[in-house]
matplotlib code that plots the C-alpha trace (Angstrom):
import matplotlib.pyplot as plt

x = [-35.6, -32.4, -32.1, -28.6, -29.7, -32.2, -29.3, -27.5, -30.6, -32.0, -35.2, -33.7, -34.1, -37.9, -37.8, -35.7, -37.9, -41.1, -39.8, -38.7, -42.1, -44.1, -41.6, -40.9, -37.9, -37.0, -37.0, -40.7, -41.6, -39.7, -41.6, -38.6, -39.7, -39.5, -37.7, -34.8, -33.3, -29.9, -31.2, -33.5, -30.5, -28.3, -31.0, -31.8, -28.1, -27.4, -30.4, -29.2, -25.7, -27.0, -29.3, -26.5, -24.0, -26.3, -26.8, -24.7, -21.6, -20.5, -19.2, -22.4, -21.0, -22.7, -21.6, -23.5, -23.9, -23.4, -26.3, -26.5, -28.6, -25.8, -23.2, -22.7, -22.5, -19.1, -16.9, -14.4, -16.5, -13.8, -14.9, -11.4, -10.2, -13.4, -12.7, -9.1, -10.2, -13.0]
y = [15.2, 15.6, 12.6, 13.2, 15.4, 12.6, 10.2, 12.7, 13.0, 10.6, 10.6, 7.9, 5.5, 6.0, 5.1, 2.0, 0.9, 1.4, -0.4, -3.4, -3.5, -3.5, -5.6, -3.1, -1.2, 2.2, 3.6, 2.6, 4.5, 7.6, 7.4, 7.0, 6.5, 2.8, 3.8, 5.1, 1.7, 2.9, 5.6, 3.1, 0.7, 3.5, 4.5, 0.9, 0.1, 3.1, 2.2, -1.4, -0.3, 1.9, -0.9, -3.5, -1.2, -0.9, -4.6, -6.4, -8.2, -11.6, -9.8, -8.0, -4.6, -2.2, 0.9, 4.1, 6.3, 10.0, 12.1, 15.9, 16.2, 14.7, 17.2, 20.0, 23.6, 24.3, 26.6, 27.2, 26.9, 24.5, 20.9, 19.5, 21.5, 20.6, 16.9, 17.3, 19.2, 16.8]
z = [-15.6, -13.5, -11.2, -10.0, -7.0, -6.0, -5.5, -3.3, -1.0, 1.5, -0.5, -2.8, 0.2, 0.0, -3.7, -3.1, -0.2, -2.2, -5.2, -3.0, -1.3, -4.5, -6.5, -9.2, -10.6, -9.1, -12.6, -12.9, -9.8, -11.1, -14.4, -16.6, -20.2, -21.2, -24.4, -22.4, -21.7, -20.7, -18.4, -16.7, -16.3, -14.7, -12.2, -11.3, -11.0, -8.7, -6.5, -6.3, -5.4, -2.5, -1.3, -1.4, 0.3, 3.3, 3.7, 6.4, 5.2, 6.6, 9.7, 10.2, 9.2, 6.9, 5.1, 5.7, 2.6, 3.1, 1.8, 1.3, 4.5, 6.5, 5.4, 7.8, 6.6, 5.3, 7.4, 4.7, 1.5, 0.3, 0.3, 0.1, 3.0, 5.0, 4.3, 5.7, 8.7, 9.5]

ax = plt.figure().add_subplot(projection="3d")
ax.plot(x, y, z, "-o")
ax.set_aspect("equal")
plt.show()
């Protein structure tokens, strides 16, 4: 199972929200084998990082993650150049 694309998509927010609501680990919802301890840890850690990043800091500011759905179609087909051109 390739999970990397899931973390590039907004769909991961549904997994995080559902896990928080039901009090379970995101890796449980995704059906990751219990014997894959490191894989489960990595998935749960990445989900926790995203969740914590979106929480307000002491000044009330949050960071907004960029997901694949937020990225506009490239005009140059060169991600580095697109980043510089804005």
